[in-house]
ROSEDREN-971479 format. One record per residue (C-alpha): x, y, z. Coordinates in steps of 0.1 Angstrom, whole numbers, plus 2048, in hexadecimal, padded with zeros to 3 digits. Example, Ala and Ser with C-alpha at 12.3 -4.5 7.8 and 13.67 -1.06 7.14 Angstrom:
<pts>
87B7D384E8897F5847
</pts>
This chain:
<pts>
237EC184C215EBA85B222EB887F237ED787B21AEEA86C203EE088821CEEB8A3223F0C891200F1789820BF228BB220F3C8A9208F52897224F67887232F48874222F3D854220F19846242F08840253F0281E26BEE581B285EE27FE29AEC37FB2ACEAA7E3299E8A7DE2AAE677D82ADE6F7B32BFE907BB2A2EA57AF299EC57C0277EC47D1263EDE7E3247ED57FB22EEF080520AEF58101EFF017F91CBF028051D4EED8241E3ED180E207EC8809213ECE7E5234EC27D6246ED27B9267ECB7A727CEEA7A229BEF178C2B0F097A02C0EFD7C12BDF117E12DAF217F32EDF058032FAF158232FCF038452F2F1F85C2CFF2B8662C7F4C8542AFF6885D2A0F7D8412BAF758272B1F878072BFF6B7F12A8F5280228AF697FC294F6E7D8297F487D3274F417E0266F5E7CD274F4E7AD266F2C7B5243F387C023FF577AB236F6D7C924BF837E0258F76801261F8F81C270F8283D27CF5E83D28CF478572A1F2E8442ABF0E8572C2EF48462B6ED084A2D7EBC8482E7EBE8262C8EB28142AFECD8192A5EEF828286EFB83A278F1D832261F2F84A251F5084024BF65860245F86870256F7E891262F9A8A8286F9A8B327DF8F8D7269F718C9285F638B3299F508CE279F408DC26FF348B9292F278B1292F128D126FF058C7279EFC8A329AEEB8AB28CECA8B7273ECA89A28EECF8802A2EB188F283E9B88B27EEA98682A2E9F85F29CE7C86B27CE7A85728EE868382A9E6C83C28FE5184027CE5C82129DE5E80D2A6E3B817284E2D810285E3D7ED2A8E2E7E729BE0C7F127CE107DB292E1A7BE2ABDFE7C328EDE57C527FDF37A52A1DF27932A6DCE79E283DC5793288DD57712AADC476D29CDA377727FDA675E296DB27422AAD917422A2D7E7222A6D5C73328DD4E74D299D53771287D4879028ED477B6281D287C727CD227EC285D03801266CF17F526DCFA7D1251D137D1256D327BB25ED517CF267D697B326AD6578D271D7D77025AD8475326BD6B73C265D4F755241D5875923BD5973324DD3972A242D23747220D3374D20DD1374521ECFD75F209CF177C217CF379F21ACCD7A1231CCD78224ACE678F261CCD7A0262CB6782263CD076727ACEB774296CD97862B2CC67762D0CCC75F2BACCF740295CDA73D280CD671E260CEA71D24BCFB703260CEF6E7280CFE6F529ECEF7072ACD007252CDCFB7372C7D0075D2E1D127722D8D117972E6D287B22DFD207D62DBD3E7ED2DAD408132C1D578242C8D4E8482E7D5285D2F3D2E85D2FED2F8382E7D128302D7D1680D2B2D1E8112A9D2B7EF2B6D247CC2B7D397AC2B2D2778C2BED3776C2B0D2674C2C7D2C72F2B5D2670D2CBD0E6FA2B1D056DF2C4D176C32E6D086CD2D7CE56CE2C7CEA6AC2E7CF769D2FACDA6AC2E1CC169D2E3CD267C309CD067D307CAB6862EECA666A306CB8652323CA265E30FC83659305C8D63632AC9562F334C7363B319C63626326C76609349C6860E33AC46612325C4A5F2344C555E0357C365EC339C205E2337C305C035DC2A5BB35BC065C733BBFB5B633BC0F595359BFC587349BD958B327BE6582336BF5562346BD455A326BC0560312BD954B32CBD952F32EBB352E308BB152D307BC9510321BB44FE30EB935042EBBA04FC2F1BA14D6300B7E4D72E3B6E4EA2C8B5E4D52AAB744D128AB6D4E429CB564FD29DB5A5232C3B5F5212BFB7F50D2A3B8C5232B8B845422D6B965342C0BB552C2B4BB45512D8BB255D2E2BD05482C4BE45542CABDA5792EEBE55762E3C065672CAC0C5842E4C0459E2FBC1E58E2DFC3858F2D7C305B32FBC365BD2FCC575AA2DBC625BB2E8C585DD308C6C5D72F5C8B5CC2DDC885EA2F9C8360330BCA35F92F4CB860F312CBE625324CD160931CCF25FA30BCEF5D82FDD095C02D9D0C5B62D3CFE5932B6CFB57B2A7CD857E286CC7577271CC0596267C9E58828BC93585290C9C5AA272C875B427DC6959F2A1C6A5AD295C6D5D127CC505CE297C395C12A8C3E5E3288C345F527FC145E3285BFF60226FC16617252C1B5FE24FBF75F0236BEC60B21EC08603207C0E5E5219C2A5D1205C415BB21DC565A720FC7159022AC87582222CA456C226CA0546233CC3544256CCE54E258CDD570279CEF571283CFD5932A2D0F59F2AFCFC5BD2CCCEA5CD2C2CC65C22CFCB55E12BBCCC5F829BCC85E32A0CA25E52A4CA560B281CB660D270C9A5F9284C7F60C279C8D62E254C90624252C6D614265C5D63124DC6D64A22FC6263623BC3E635243C3D65A220C4C66220EC3164E221C1465F21FBF364B205BFC6311F4C196201F3C2E60020EC475F7204C615DE21DC775CC214C905B1224CAD59F214CC958B217CED57F201D0858F206D2A58022AD32586230D175A023CCF359E228CDF5B822ECBD5C7214CAC5DE21DC8F5F4200C7E6061FCC6061C1DFC4C62C1EEC4D64F1DDC586701DFC7D6661EAC9B67B1D3CAD6941CACD168A1DACDF6AA1FCCD169F1FCCE067C20DD00688227CED69C230CD168324ACE767225BCF369227ECE969A280CCA6B125ACC46B1251CA06AA234C896B124BC6A6B0258C576CE278C616DF296C556CB281C516AB280C7569F294C956A227ACAE698291CBD67E285CAD65D266CC3656275CE2665294CDF64F27ECD763126ACF763628BD0B639298CFB619277D02605276D2661229AD2A608290D235E4273D3C5E5258D215EA241D16606236CF6615213CEF623202CD36361DECC76311D2CAC64A1B6CA065F1B8C8567A1B0C6366B1B2C706471D8C716411EDC8F6391F8CA1619216CB7616216CD05F9237CE05EE237CFD5D6257D095C5259D265AC25ED1B588280D2457A
</pts>
């Protein structure tokens, strides 16, 4: 447009050019001069799409008059391929027309080439933008690496999830069949690509599929299967042991009245009867606790009873610690699934004992606060750093060594407590132990 306008100055009877064309998005555009500057406008109505050059066509004049809101008298209309048309308002005499057409022919050819180039550049730009938006819209992290494992391109998900990786960590962290980073597990799918002509892979695309949820569900399924197997085992134990324990207990009850009073024999028989009773209760508790793999209904039960039954399963774990048990004298009825509530207490007490190691003080208390039943479980272990308080309940987060913890105990405990309308809180300082507080609505 600028070159044509400059060369048109040699024809004083021809005014500034007007170019109408379709852009890469098939929108109608009109380019024109206003105060010596090129202006561009989008119009609604298309021009007359005829292949021939036209002189003073009334329809062309009417079209421009509608677009610009002013009259156009004499026009020279020159098609520019199938994509545009050049309008020239003029006052040429008849003898000047042939000379002007010869002059403008080469310029129109150059204008056609320029339009094609602009059209292709716009298509490339749009394709690049579409690819970029598609790339960034992928939910999984995707990155393109060069031959030296340097990142050439990456999408938004990759930048967000792996933003804290240093350059020296890329080779170790991001390559392999499985990648664990930021508390998430990723399955890596690599696709080599060849940029050169020898078909040798030079770059590689890594697609990181987030499998955290599937791994979590798989572990939960395995946990359920283990608990179901434990339930069957407990049922078998109960069947095999209850009969001889009942016989031992019954025989002790028969012999106790016959034994002389105040003798060691009578006291021993009483202890045998009580021990057999305790064994039967432990088997019942074990069976109830191990039914976590089966669907049970919520029932009204005293929180103190749940604590007592759970601690009987942990005697071998808690015996090396000083146990301070302070249960509320008032009833604390809660509406829960007993085996799941036992699992919460079991997980917290077990973690507390493991944190203390070989010695320490375990404090367990229950009480009523307004409309909530509260159980507090504290230990004298090393404590938990403040920056870990928000992560301690996340799935798969654990401070234990590899192979010693799954990171599921506290996360599942929180899910269970929230299922019953309660909440679980942690209070801890490094070097001062930790206390977990579980609140459940009173039934």
